[in-house]
N, C-alpha and C positions, 0 to 999 in steps of 0.2 A: 295875556294881560300881565304885565310885570307887577310885582308887589310894590306898593307905594306906602311909605310910612304914614300911618293914619288913614290909609285908603283900603280898598278891597284887595284881598290877596290874589295871587295867580289862581287860575282855575285848576282844580285838582280832582283826581278820581275820588269818588265817595269812599270815605273811611268808616270804621266801625262806629264812630261818634255820629256821623251824618246818617248812617243807617238806623241808629237808635232814635234819632230825632224824627226821621220819617215814619218809623213805626209808631212813635208817640202821637204824631199829628195826623196820621192817616184818617182816623174817624172824623176829625174836624174838616179836613180837606174834602172828603167824600160828601159830607153834609153840606159844605159850602157850594160845591159844584152840582149837587143833586144827583150823584152817580156813584155806584160802587165799582171799583176796579178789580178785575181778576189779577192783574199784575200791578205792582207798585214798587219798582226797582230804582233806587237812587243811583245815578250815573256819575255826576260830578257836582262840584260846588265851589263857591268862593265865599269868603267871610270878611267881616269888618267888626272890629271891637269898638263898642261905644255903649256905655251903660249896660253891659251885657255883650252878647255877640249877635250880629245880624248875619243870616245866611241866605244866599241865593242858591237853590238846589234844583238841578234838573233831574226829573223822575220819569222813567219810561213807564207808560201805563197801557201798553199793548199796541201791536201793529206799528203804524208810523206816528203814533201819538205820544206826546210827552207833556208834562206840566213843568212850568218854571215857577217855583214857590219862593216867596220871601218869608223867612221865619225869624223870630226874635227869641233868643234864649237868655233869660235873666237869671241872676244869682245874687245872693247877698242876704241882707237882714230880713227882707220880706218874702223869702222863699225862693225856690228855684223852679223854673218851668219854661216851656216853650210854647209860643203862640204863633199862629199863622197870620201874616199881615196881607199878603197878596198871593193869588193863584192865577196864573195865566195859562190857557190852553195853547200848546205849540205843537209843531211837528218835530219828529226826532232829529231831523237835520238842522233845526234852528239852533243857532249859537246861544249859549248862556251869557246874557248881558245884564249885570245888576243895574237897577234903577234907583 
């Protein structure tokens, strides 16, 4: 996916920022799906800046399973934080596609 001005970035390997986001939201994700994961390894992501930053992140959760998560990171006068918007169960071979 090519970068588009005002659109989603190209898909990139998970960096230290995305790894920190995943660490922050992991308890919320596990609560949302009703399952604790032994593995929770961010693999790749794409982002979109709009009133903060939206992220689609592919996370390996063991075996052939992964999660595709949409998270929103806000910053500014009302504080900074990340919240989970969507969590989709996927297979590791599934391509990360933002919605």
